[in-house]
C-alpha angles and dihedrals in degrees: 000000000000091000090050092050092049093049089050089049091054092042092059090066087071095091089051097048099036094080094055099073089047091056098040097046095046089046090052091052091049092049090050091050091050090048092056094042094054093036088229133136096208091099095055096094092043091052092050093046093048091051090049093050090044092052093046094049091044089055091049092046092050091047094050091042091054091052091047092051092052093058105022104084094242119156111254091224090063095043103052101082094033091054097048096041086054090053089045091052091052091051094045092048091050091050089047092053090050091051094045091055088072104015093168091068093067133061125253090247091062091049092050094046091049093052093045091048093050092050091048093049091047092052094047094043093048091048093051092046091051091051091053093048102038107014132260097282098045096103097050100029092111098026121124111279097252091052092041091054092054097054110022123080114242108238117219115246089237122019095188125078118258115254110208104166106069093187096062104042118126105208101213104041096037102035113016103035095052087059092049091045091052098046110018115022094076088075099027110050142115092283102032119038111178110196089006090286122136113187096171093072114058096212092049090046091054091050091055132208139294091307097045134259118359094201124069101192111231094010117078094176090059093047114102091210093056092042093053096051092049098048121109109280087236091064117103089226095053114125132250092027093195136026130023113350123223113279124233091258093049091051090049091054091053091048092049095047093049091045089054091056101274091257108174092204100045117129117220114260111194090206090063096051111105119228092249092054097050096076089045092057090044091052098046102036105014085242114152109204096173107127105240128198115266094250090063091064098047120099118191138158113253117273110253119256094245092062091044092053092047090053091051091049088058093059104269127128114215131212129177121228092226147314092281098038120072097190116115139232109211128189127181107232101161128112100254130010122221135187087248091058090056092045089061089063090064090082088061097038095128094049099052113092102152121040127177121192091159116154093007130125092249115159130215095249092051091066094070095090090049090067087070093062095109096190099040109134103163127040123180116197099153120146094018133116094250114145137188089284091060093049091052090061091064096072094110093064100103095171102040107134103170129036122181114200097158113151095008130126098252119135139188089289090071093061094085092054092047093049090052094062099103101205099036113134103165134026125180114213102160113138094017131117094254112126124232088243092057090046091054093046090051091050093049095048093044107039093172092055120094109214116195120195139334133186092329097030092257 
């Protein structure tokens, strides 16, 4: 540990020394140019001395830079060319000093190539070093737009793949790991494991680094990974130390995943996504986790006009749910309903999603065909003589979300049938014979169900 600390201490002299070879070598080239222009030899000793100081400082800068890179949390992918161009500069400067000691022994072509090569290496090396320290767009960040467009890389509006099918998303491999891969894996991978942490391999990632696990499942604030990415950027332990930091949305995804238990095999459940996380997932992955009514997910061809006319002739008014949705909203508006009227609807059973029989003379037995309406999501039976027997005939409605029984004859005995409707979100029981006790029991056993009313409308 002491040896590592001392090498880091020496490495941090790199930013101090790195400017010296730039100055000395450019000065040597200027002296040489002045010497040829004035056809004088008075600059010979200055040229040789400047090349010697340039070579010596280039060697020291490369040495300190190598030590700094070993302990400075810099991505290996960004260091490779900067490291070896630095070594190349030190070698080229040393060769240059040797040549300039006796310049008459070498042709003008060699002198020109040497000077041009040194200038090119200095430009490239300085550019790469600036990118590592300040980021790729630092130089042109505030440049005029035309100039900025020539040199800066255009960042995609969204760097993560879109996730369209909410029912098949695996949270870790499709949401969390792409963030880690983008911001962390460059320094923590199978080949390079800063701090002993490998985030490229799941098993190794779960084991953690030199100081143990970096994830405390269920507790983001106790997770070293989350703590590091939310430190002040001025902190030495802030991650990532270089490059683009994690955005607010990326941090929120990590917080959410860890809070949910950090399970690498967990499938996304839209019901478990908190309201504050929904816009984050929409922004990063174009993933809409808002729970939509069933009818919004159904795609059907339009019902033919002959069936539509037949339904109207049997006393029903028809509305469409929208230009892009071919499901139907039906309401009985005739004088007297019959079982035959309802039987006609069987030919359109898939297309009916809202059905109102409110205020009609519908009977319990007539509701049996309605249970075959596979896409029915809203059923209005208010102000009818429907009883518990009628409600029991609705058990086949797997997607029924709203049931209005206001002013009917249902009693406590209907609660079991109502509770068995798997998708039900709202039931209206105001003005019925259902007791407050049964209402409370229904609410307690079905916490996702909104129960409106009862004997007293409570």
